[in-house]
C-alpha positions in Angstrom: 0.0 0.0 0.1 1.2 3.4 -0.7 1.8 5.2 2.4 0.3 8.2 1.5 -3.1 6.7 0.6 -5.8 7.6 3.1 -6.7 5.0 5.7 -10.0 4.5 7.6 -7.6 5.5 10.8 -9.5 8.8 12.3 -8.1 10.1 15.4 -10.7 8.9 17.4 -10.3 5.3 16.6 -6.8 5.8 18.0 -7.7 7.5 21.2 -10.9 5.4 21.8 -13.6 6.7 24.3 -11.1 9.3 25.8 -9.8 11.0 22.9 -10.3 14.1 24.7 -7.6 13.6 26.9 -5.1 13.8 24.3 -5.6 17.0 22.9 -2.4 18.3 24.4 0.1 16.2 22.8 -1.8 16.9 19.4 -1.9 20.6 20.1 2.2 20.6 19.9 2.0 18.9 16.3 2.1 22.4 15.0 1.2 23.2 11.1 -1.2 20.0 11.2 -3.7 20.4 13.8 -6.8 21.6 12.0 -6.3 19.1 8.9 -5.5 16.2 11.4 -9.0 17.1 13.1 -11.1 17.1 9.9 -9.8 14.5 7.6 -8.3 10.8 7.8 -4.9 10.1 8.7 -2.1 8.6 6.2 -0.2 5.1 7.8 2.8 7.6 8.2 1.3 10.5 9.8 -0.5 7.7 11.4 2.6 6.0 12.9 4.1 10.0 13.5 0.9 11.0 15.7 1.3 7.5 18.1 4.6 8.2 19.0 3.6 11.8 20.1 0.5 10.7 22.4 1.3 10.1 25.8 -1.2 9.4 29.0 -1.8 12.4 30.9 -1.3 11.3 34.5 -1.5 13.3 37.4 2.0 13.9 39.3 2.2 12.8 43.4 0.3 14.6 45.5 2.4 17.8 46.8 2.0 17.4 50.3 4.2 20.6 51.0 2.4 22.7 49.0 1.2 25.7 50.9 -0.4 27.2 47.5 -2.4 23.7 47.0 -6.0 24.5 47.2 -6.9 20.2 47.0 -4.7 20.6 50.5 -6.5 23.2 51.9 -9.8 21.7 51.3 -8.5 18.5 52.5 -7.7 20.1 55.7 -11.1 21.5 55.7 -13.0 18.5 54.8 -11.5 17.0 57.9 -12.4 19.2 60.3 -15.9 19.2 59.5 -15.9 15.7 59.2 -14.6 15.3 62.4 -17.0 18.0 63.8 -20.2 17.1 62.1 -20.1 13.5 61.1 -18.4 11.3 63.9 -20.6 10.4 66.7 -23.5 12.6 65.2 -24.2 11.4 61.5 -22.7 8.3 59.7 -23.6 7.1 56.5 -23.1 3.6 57.1 -26.4 4.3 59.7 -28.1 5.4 56.4 -27.2 2.4 54.7 -28.0 0.2 57.5 -31.7 1.8 57.7 -32.1 1.3 53.9 -31.4 -1.9 53.6 -34.9 -4.0 53.0 -33.9 -7.2 54.1 -34.7 -7.3 58.0 -32.3 -10.0 58.4 -29.0 -8.6 57.1 -27.3 -11.9 56.9 -29.1 -12.9 54.3 -28.9 -9.5 52.8 -28.2 -9.7 48.8 -26.9 -6.1 49.2 -24.5 -7.1 51.7 -23.8 -10.7 50.8 -22.1 -11.9 47.6 -21.8 -15.8 47.9 -22.0 -15.9 43.3 -18.3 -17.2 43.5 -18.7 -19.9 46.0 -19.4 -22.6 43.1 -16.1 -22.2 41.7 -13.2 -25.3 42.3 -10.6 -22.7 42.5 -10.3 -19.0 42.3 -7.5 -16.4 42.1 -8.2 -13.2 43.5 -6.0 -9.6 44.3 -5.4 -7.3 47.1 -4.3 -3.8 46.8 -5.2 -0.3 49.0 -4.0 3.2 48.8 -4.5 3.6 44.6 -5.2 7.0 43.9 -1.9 9.5 44.1 0.4 9.2 41.1 -0.9 8.4 38.0 2.7 6.5 37.3 2.6 4.1 40.4 -1.2 3.3 39.9 -1.2 2.5 36.5 1.7 0.2 37.1 0.2 -1.9 39.5 -3.6 -1.8 37.3 -1.5 -2.7 34.3 0.0 -5.5 36.1 -3.8 -6.4 37.5 -5.0 -6.1 34.1 -2.9 -8.9 32.3 -4.6 -12.2 31.0 -1.4 -13.5 32.6 1.9 -13.0 34.6 5.0 -14.9 34.0 7.6 -14.1 36.9 10.7 -15.5 37.5 11.4 -16.7 41.4 14.5 -18.2 42.2 15.3 -20.8 39.5 11.4 -21.5 38.7 9.4 -19.9 36.7 6.1 -19.0 38.0 2.9 -18.0 36.0 -0.1 -16.2 37.4 -3.2 -16.1 35.9 -5.7 -12.6 35.8 -7.4 -12.2 39.1 -10.7 -13.1 38.9 -11.8 -10.9 42.0 -10.0 -7.7 42.7 -10.0 -6.5 46.1 -9.4 -3.0 47.3 -8.4 -1.4 50.9 -9.2 2.0 50.9 -8.0 5.2 50.4 -8.7 4.9 46.6 -7.7 8.8 45.8 -5.5 11.4 47.6 -5.9 14.3 49.0 -9.8 14.5 49.3 -12.5 12.7 47.7 -14.2 14.7 45.0 -14.8 14.1 41.2 -11.3 15.3 39.9 -9.4 13.1 42.1 -11.8 10.4 41.8 -11.7 10.6 37.8 -8.1 11.3 37.4 -6.1 9.8 40.0 -8.0 6.6 40.4 -10.5 5.6 37.7 -8.5 7.2 35.1 -5.5 4.9 35.1 -7.7 1.7 35.6 -9.6 2.5 32.8 -6.1 2.6 31.1 -5.1 -0.4 32.3 -8.4 -2.2 31.6 -10.6 -0.3 29.1 -14.7 -0.3 30.2 -17.3 -1.6 27.8 -18.4 0.4 25.0 -21.7 0.9 26.3 -20.2 2.9 29.2 -20.9 6.4 30.0 -19.2 7.9 32.9 -22.0 10.1 33.8 -24.3 7.1 34.2 -26.0 6.2 37.7 -26.8 2.8 38.9 -30.1 2.7 40.3 -30.5 -1.0 40.5 -27.1 -2.9 41.0 -25.6 -5.6 39.8 -26.4 -3.8 36.0 -25.0 -7.1 34.2 -23.5 -6.6 31.2 -25.4 -7.8 27.5 -26.0 -11.5 27.4 -25.4 -12.6 31.2 -28.9 -13.3 33.2 -27.3 -13.6 36.6 -24.4 -12.8 38.6 -22.5 -16.3 38.5 -22.7 -16.8 34.7 -20.7 -13.6 34.6 -16.6 -14.5 33.9 -14.8 -11.3 33.8 -12.9 -9.8 36.5 -15.1 -7.7 39.3 -14.1 -5.4 42.0 -14.9 -4.7 45.3 -13.8 -2.5 47.5 -13.9 -0.2 51.6 -13.3 3.2 51.7 -10.8 4.7 53.8 -9.8 7.3 56.1 -9.2 9.7 53.0 -12.5 8.5 51.2 -14.6 9.6 54.6 -13.3 13.0 54.3 -16.6 14.4 52.7 -18.8 12.0 54.7 -18.7 9.0 52.3 -20.3 11.4 49.7 -17.7 11.1 46.5 -17.2 7.1 47.6 -21.4 6.3 47.2 -21.1 8.3 44.0 -18.3 6.6 42.3 -18.5 3.0 43.7 -21.9 1.9 45.1 -23.8 3.9 42.3 -21.2 3.4 39.6 -21.1 -0.5 37.6 -17.7 -0.3 36.3 -14.0 0.7 37.2 -12.4 0.5 33.6 -12.8 -3.0 32.7 -13.5 -4.3 36.4 -17.3 -5.1 37.4 -18.9 -3.4 40.2 -21.6 -5.3 42.0 -20.9 -3.7 45.4 -24.1 -1.7 46.7 -22.6 -0.5 50.4 -19.4 0.0 52.0 -19.2 -2.8 53.6 -19.5 -6.2 52.5 -19.1 -10.1 52.8 -17.9 -12.7 50.3 -18.4 -16.4 50.3 -15.5 -17.9 48.1 -14.8 -21.6 47.4 -13.9 -24.1 49.8 -15.0 -22.6 52.7 -13.0 -19.3 52.2 -14.7 -16.0 53.4 -13.5 -12.7 53.0 -15.1 -9.8 55.0 -14.8 -6.0 54.0 -15.2 -3.7 56.9 -15.9 0.0 56.8 -14.2 1.8 59.8 -15.1 5.4 58.5 -13.1 8.0 60.5 -13.2 6.1 64.1 -10.8 3.4 62.8 -13.9 0.9 64.1 -17.3 -0.6 62.7 -20.7 0.7 64.3 -23.1 -1.3 66.0 -25.1 -2.1 63.2 -22.3 -3.6 60.9 -20.9 -5.4 64.0 -24.3 -6.9 64.1 -24.3 -8.1 60.4 -20.9 -9.4 61.0 -21.8 -11.2 64.1 -25.3 -13.0 62.4 -23.2 -13.8 59.6 -20.7 -15.8 61.9 -23.4 -17.6 63.5 -25.4 -18.4 60.7 -23.6 -18.8 58.0 -19.8 -19.2 58.4 -18.8 -23.0 59.2 -17.0 -24.3 62.1 -14.3 -25.2 59.8 -14.7 -22.2 57.3 -11.7 -19.5 57.0 -12.3 -16.1 57.5 -10.1 -12.8 55.6 -10.8 -9.8 57.5 -10.2 -6.5 55.7 -9.9 -3.2 57.4 -8.6 0.1 56.3 -6.2 0.6 58.9 -3.3 -2.1 60.3 -5.0 -1.4 64.0 -2.5 -4.1 65.3 0.9 -1.7 64.1 -0.9 1.6 64.4 -2.2 0.5 68.1 1.8 -0.7 69.1 3.2 2.4 67.5 1.2 5.0 69.5 0.7 2.7 72.4 -3.1 2.9 72.4 -6.6 0.5 71.8 -8.8 1.0 68.8 -11.0 -0.8 66.4 -12.1 -2.6 69.9 -15.9 -3.5 67.8 -13.3 -5.2 65.7 -11.4 -7.0 67.9 -14.4 -8.3 69.9 -15.6 -9.4 66.6 -12.5 -11.3 66.0 -12.3 -12.9 69.8 -16.0 -13.7 70.4 -17.4 -15.0 66.8 -14.7 -15.8 64.5 -13.4 -17.6 67.6 -10.2 -18.7 65.7 -11.7 -18.9 62.3 -9.9 -15.5 61.4 -6.7 -17.1 59.1 -5.7 -13.9 57.9 -6.1 -9.7 58.5 -5.3 -7.6 55.9 -4.8 -3.8 55.6 -3.7 -0.7 53.8 -3.5 2.6 55.3 0.5 2.6 55.6 2.1 2.4 52.2 4.4 -0.5 52.4 4.4 -4.3 52.2 4.8 -6.3 56.2 3.6 -9.8 57.0 3.6 -10.8 61.0 2.8 -14.8 61.6 1.8 -15.9 64.9 4.7 -18.1 66.7 3.2 -21.5 68.2 1.6 -20.8 71.4 -0.3 -22.7 74.0 -3.0 -19.6 74.0 -5.7 -19.6 71.4 -4.5 -18.4 68.1 -7.0 -15.5 67.1 -5.2 -14.3 63.8 -2.7 -16.5 62.2 -1.7 -13.8 59.8 -1.4 -10.3 59.5 -0.7 -8.4 56.2 0.0 -4.6 55.7 -0.1 -3.9 51.9 -0.8 -0.1 51.0 1.3 -0.1 48.0 -1.2 0.2 45.2 -0.1 3.7 44.4 0.6 6.4 46.8 4.0 7.6 48.1 6.1 5.2 50.2 5.6 4.7 54.1 9.0 3.5 55.9 9.1 0.0 57.3 12.1 0.3 59.8 10.1 2.0 62.5 8.2 -0.9 63.0 10.6 -3.3 63.3 9.6 -4.0 66.9 6.5 -5.0 66.4 5.9 -8.5 67.9 2.5 -8.6 69.6 -1.2 -8.3 69.3 -4.5 -10.2 70.3 -2.4 -11.9 73.4 -0.5 -13.7 70.9 3.4 -13.3 69.6 4.0 -12.6 66.2 7.4 -12.6 63.9 8.1 -10.5 60.9 8.4 -13.1 57.9 8.3 -10.2 55.5 9.1 -7.0 54.7 9.1 -4.8 51.2 11.4 -2.5 51.3 13.7 -4.0 53.7 14.6 -2.4 56.8 18.1 -0.8 55.7 16.5 0.5 52.5 13.8 2.2 54.2 16.3 4.1 56.5 18.8 4.6 54.2 15.4 6.5 51.9 15.0 8.4 54.9 18.4 10.3 53.9 16.4 12.0 50.7 14.9 14.5 53.4 18.4 16.4 53.7 19.5 16.0 49.8 16.0 16.3 48.0 13.5 17.9 50.1 13.6 21.3 48.5 13.5 19.9 44.8 10.7 17.5 45.9 8.7 20.2 47.7 9.9 23.5 46.1 6.1 25.0 46.8 7.7 24.8 50.2 9.7 27.8 49.8 6.3 30.8 50.0 5.9 29.3 53.4 9.4 29.0 54.6 10.5 32.1 53.1 7.8 34.4 54.4 8.7 32.4 58.2 12.0 33.3 57.8 11.4 36.9 57.2 9.4 37.4 59.9 11.4 36.2 62.4 14.0 38.9 61.9 11.7 41.3 60.5 12.6 43.7 63.5 16.0 43.4 63.3 16.5 45.2 59.7 18.7 47.2 59.2 21.8 46.2 61.1 23.5 49.6 60.6 26.7 48.4 62.7 27.4 45.1 61.0 30.3 46.1 59.3 32.4 46.2 63.0 32.2 42.0 62.2 35.4 42.4 60.1 37.0 45.4 62.4 38.8 41.7 63.9 42.4 41.5 62.8 42.2 37.5 62.5 39.6 35.1 60.9 38.9 33.2 64.6 38.5 36.8 65.7 36.0 37.3 63.1 34.0 34.1 63.2 33.9 34.7 67.0 32.4 38.5 66.4 29.8 37.2 63.7 28.5 34.3 66.3 28.3 37.1 69.2 26.1 39.4 66.6 23.7 36.2 66.4 23.6 36.2 70.0 22.9 39.7 70.5 20.2 40.0 67.7 18.7 36.7 69.1 18.3 38.4 72.6 17.0 41.7 70.9 14.4 39.6 69.2 13.4 38.9 72.8 13.5 42.0 74.6 12.9 44.6 72.4 11.1 43.2 69.1 7.3 43.0 68.7 6.9 41.4 64.9 9.8 38.7 65.6 8.9 37.8 68.9 5.4 37.1 67.7 6.8 35.2 65.4 9.7 33.5 67.3 6.6 32.3 70.2 4.4 31.1 67.2 7.3 29.0 65.6 7.7 28.0 69.3 4.3 26.7 69.9 3.7 25.3 66.5 7.1 23.2 66.5 5.9 22.1 69.9 2.5 20.8 68.6 4.2 19.5 65.4 6.2 16.6 67.5 4.1 13.4 67.4 2.5 12.8 70.8 4.2 9.4 70.8 6.7 11.1 72.7 6.4 12.5 76.2 5.7 16.0 76.9 8.9 16.7 78.5 10.8 15.4 75.0 8.2 16.9 72.7 8.7 20.4 74.5 13.2 19.7 73.9 12.6 18.5 70.3 10.2 21.3 69.4 12.3 23.9 71.4 15.7 22.4 69.1 13.9 22.7 66.1 12.4 25.8 66.3 15.8 27.2 67.8 17.6 25.6 64.5 15.1 27.8 62.8 15.6 31.0 64.3 19.8 30.6 64.5 19.5 30.0 60.6 17.0 33.3 59.9 19.4 35.6 62.1 22.4 34.2 61.0 21.3 35.0 57.3 19.9 38.2 58.2 23.5 39.4 59.1 25.1 38.3 56.1 22.6 39.9 54.2 23.2 43.0 56.0 26.9 42.1 55.8 27.0 42.0 52.3 25.1 45.1 51.3 27.2 47.3 53.9 30.5 46.2 51.8 28.6 47.1 48.6 28.0 50.4 50.1 31.4 51.0 51.4 33.1 50.1 48.1 30.9 52.5 46.6 28.9 49.7 44.6 25.7 50.9 45.8 23.8 54.1 47.5 25.9 55.9 45.3 23.0 58.5 43.5 20.2 58.2 45.2 17.2 56.0 44.3 17.4 56.7 40.5 20.6 55.7 39.7 19.4 53.5 37.0 17.5 56.5 35.5 20.7 58.6 35.6 22.6 56.2 33.8 20.0 55.4 31.2 19.8 59.4 30.9 23.3 59.7 30.3 23.2 56.7 27.9 20.5 58.2 26.0 22.2 61.7 25.6 25.3 60.3 23.8 24.1 57.7 21.9 20.4 59.3 20.9 21.0 62.9 20.1 17.7 64.7 20.3 18.6 68.2 18.3 14.7 68.6 17.5 13.4 69.1 21.0 11.0 66.0 21.2 11.8 64.5 24.2 11.0 68.1 25.6 7.8 68.5 23.7 6.6 64.9 25.0 7.0 65.6 28.3 5.4 69.0 27.7 2.6 67.2 26.1 2.0 64.6 28.8 2.4 66.8 31.8 5.3 65.0 33.0 4.0 61.9 32.8 6.7 60.4 30.1 10.0 61.2 32.0 8.5 60.5 35.2 6.9 56.8 34.3 9.8 55.7 33.2 12.0 57.1 36.2 10.0 55.3 38.6 9.7 52.3 36.6 13.4 52.4 36.4 13.3 52.3 39.9 11.4 49.9 41.2 13.7 47.4 38.9 16.7 49.0 40.2 15.7 47.0 43.9 19.5 46.9 45.4 20.1 50.5 44.8 17.1 51.6 46.7 17.0 49.1 49.5 20.6 50.4 50.0 20.1 54.3 49.9 16.7 53.7 52.2 19.0 51.7 54.8 21.7 54.2 54.5 19.0 57.1 55.3 17.6 54.7 58.4 21.1 54.6 59.7 21.6 58.2 59.5 17.7 59.7 60.7 16.0 56.4 62.2 13.1 54.6 60.7 11.2 57.2 61.8 12.4 59.9 59.5 10.6 57.5 56.6 7.2 58.3 55.1 5.1 55.1 55.2 5.1 54.3 51.2 9.4 54.4 51.8 9.1 51.9 54.5 6.8 49.7 52.7 9.8 50.0 49.7 12.1 49.3 51.9 11.0 46.1 53.9 9.7 44.7 50.4 12.7 45.0 48.8 14.4 43.7 51.8 11.8 40.3 51.9 12.5 39.8 47.9 16.3 39.4 48.5 16.1 37.3 51.8 13.6 35.4 50.7 15.6 33.8 47.5 18.1 33.8 50.0 16.6 31.9 53.1 14.6 29.4 50.9 17.1 27.0 50.8 18.1 27.1 54.4 14.8 26.4 55.7 14.3 23.2 53.5 17.4 22.2 54.3 16.6 22.7 58.1 13.3 21.0 58.1 14.5 18.5 55.8 17.1 17.6 58.4 14.7 17.6 61.1 12.3 15.1 59.1 15.7 12.8 59.0 16.5 13.3 62.2 13.3 12.3 63.6 12.3 9.4 61.4 16.1 7.8 61.8 16.8 8.2 65.8 13.0 8.9 67.3 11.3 6.8 64.9 8.4 9.7 64.8 7.1 11.6 61.7 6.9 8.4 59.6 4.2 10.0 57.6 5.8 13.5 57.4 9.1 12.4 56.7 8.0 10.2 53.9 5.1 12.0 51.8 7.7 14.8 51.8 9.7 12.5 49.7 6.6 11.5 46.8 8.2 8.4 46.2 6.5 6.4 43.3 8.3 3.3 43.5 8.1 0.0 45.6 4.9 -0.8 44.8 3.3 -4.1 45.2 -0.3 -6.1 45.2 -1.0 -9.1 47.0 -2.3 -12.0 44.5 -4.1 -15.2 46.3 -5.1 -18.5 45.2 -7.6 -20.8 46.6 -6.5 -24.3 45.1 -9.0 -27.4 44.7 -7.7 -28.8 48.2 -8.9 -25.6 49.9 -5.2 -24.6 50.7 -4.8 -20.5 50.2 -1.6 -19.9 48.5 -0.4 -16.2 48.9 1.8 -14.2 46.5 3.1 -10.5 46.7 4.2 -9.3 43.7 6.3 -6.2 43.6 7.8 -3.4 41.5 10.7 -1.6 42.6 10.9 0.9 40.1 7.7 2.4 38.6 8.7 4.2 34.9 7.9 7.9 34.2 7.6 7.7 30.5 5.0 6.0 28.4 4.2 5.2 25.4 1.4 3.5 22.9 1.5 -0.5 23.1 1.7 -1.1 19.9 0.5 -4.7 20.8 -3.1 -3.3 22.2 -2.8 -0.7 18.9 -2.8 -4.0 16.4 -5.0 -6.2 18.0 -8.2 -6.4 16.3 -10.8 -4.9 18.5 -14.8 -6.0 17.9 -17.6 -3.3 18.8 -18.7 -5.2 21.5 -15.4 -7.2 22.9 -14.9 -6.6 26.5 -11.4 -5.8 27.2 -10.8 -8.7 29.9 -10.9 -10.7 26.5 -8.3 -9.2 24.7 -4.9 -10.6 24.8 -3.2 -7.2 25.4 -6.1 -5.3 26.9 -3.7 -2.3 28.6 -2.9 1.0 26.1 0.1 2.0 27.5 3.6 0.5 27.9 6.6 1.6 29.4 9.1 3.9 27.2 11.9 1.5 28.0 10.5 -1.9 27.4 12.7 -3.1 29.8 11.6 -1.3 32.5 8.1 -2.1 32.2 6.2 -3.3 35.2 5.3 -6.8 33.1 9.0 -7.2 32.6 10.4 -6.6 36.2 7.6 -7.9 38.4 8.9 -9.9 41.1 7.7 -12.0 43.9 8.9 -10.8 47.0 7.1 -13.1 49.7 4.6 -16.1 49.2 3.0 -18.4 51.7 0.7 -21.0 52.1 -2.1 -21.0 54.6 -3.6 -24.5 55.1 -7.3 -25.4 54.9 -8.8 -25.9 58.3 -8.6 -29.6 58.8 -12.0 -30.9 59.1 -12.8 -34.1 61.6 -14.6 -36.9 59.8 -16.5 -37.8 62.9 -17.7 -34.2 63.7 -20.5 -32.8 61.3 -19.6 -29.3 60.4 -22.1 -26.8 62.4 -22.9 -24.4 59.6 -26.2 -25.0 57.9 
């Protein structure tokens, strides 16, 4: 075929149902935009366009951005949720009230047994998904593949795609809203496994499950399905967005969503159950939810059945870490109703992987295995701060697997010193302003040059530090604005220290943190003042008043652009003097060092009272601009060093010290296999490094697609692959943990007590 012959490929063919998303790369293809939008593409043009197209993934959430409206909304939603919903209104109560079945243990809205009849079952678990698009898509791409071939030691393991996907909460960050759910959560999953052709994003499911075409009941549907519980971030708006996008939607990409409530029970093959609990913002289940699962344990779960319990928070780790006791209803359910049938408890919330297994004990074992896997897409959390966890439910546990390792986790924390500012440049907005407030009352230091009067460098250094201490004491004794800033910083530093430490240690650590910032701000102030003073004494500044730049301009103008006709004089007359005045003051605005130096000299000679209010404002604005640029690298260095010391020495600030790094790597999901024998195989598969660049997958592009074909039946279901083939998640995925939970042995002489 002639490469210039038009083909039937149009832009919509390439981009699919979400072609609007790809308008920005097309805009960069200048010169042929209009033609490409209105005409078929030739083969050569089509291939060129494919190379230009890239997914428009969201970056990792900038948690330290002082200018992010999303973060301000998160704080506001959290305050409203805590004051309004906790203890006053609970969406879970409304769900219970809306249940049409009086006996909840038999409710089809909460109990799903359509998978029970299978001989075996593969299913997956992830949590904490919608942060950065690259990391979320990397996991979604792995979940969507028809099979994964993974090398493990000397063997070659083949994992079929999970028929069931369980998501353990925190679907999107930083807050639940249409944008975060659609762009950070749904978008990566739709790229990994496309929804059906008849799917419309605005559709609201009134009666679920809305079965696909040709399927009369849920048991007959053979495609992948998904159930999920909400996390604390999903509860920030009272669960409104979760209900709208999960309980009243039928598709997450190509995963079918039969779920109707925020909690559920699944009856799986060979005596296995999954309980998905909704802990809301309490860290516990409510009484209505407790009643449902308690009755289920009594009426449905057999004596020799096995239960997998999913909560969003890993209470066993967090309670040990904080020295607290939460989730009392969940604990009571496990102890008094499950009575040893809980073989595995899983959670997310902590964005790493850890598994603890119960050691041999004479005491009753309430939960055999404790598993945390929050590596679904969110920033990485450390593991080394939880290294000493050993006991839960009165049983002893030992660590069986950790990802990343304790050593790697500790080394990663070093990034707070080296990379904090590069990762969180928006933090400069706040940091530079805070430093300026701390030393505002100290400008100017008219006698700063005395520091250099010493004959030796040792004497100058000592004189410099003496001046620093004198400035700090002057702030405490005489200033108002700076003293208010110091007191505010001390208070904030104290309350910023986690309550895990005693009050005395919090006070000491908070004081040292604040003192480091105050000292740094004063040192920078003295260095800046000393630099200005040196420039003035060497006639580099404050030589011609406020309008040095304008005087230079007039001199250059008269020398190189003579005006024999007197045009400039007439322009000045015609504009009533605005012509030269505007240029004069505009140039003075750009000559900030000269304005600052001249005003400083005036203040040192006559005092600040000699300046009009406008002149004082101009001076402090000029000082702020230079001091802000000088201080921002230092404030990031001091704050990053504080986080590093705290996380590695005191094991505190595990959230703050790693959210600052915004690490997209170290992502994982857990794949389960209920064997025909009833044993449960558990594999955790991980990707150490997440790709940052993606390209259109040629295998996906070339595979024929039928109009109504379900995406899970395709050989290549995911739209994008890594730009470097060797770094694609499907090529580098590896097994970081695997174990087997045997089926509970049944005594043939004792009949099962389940009805």
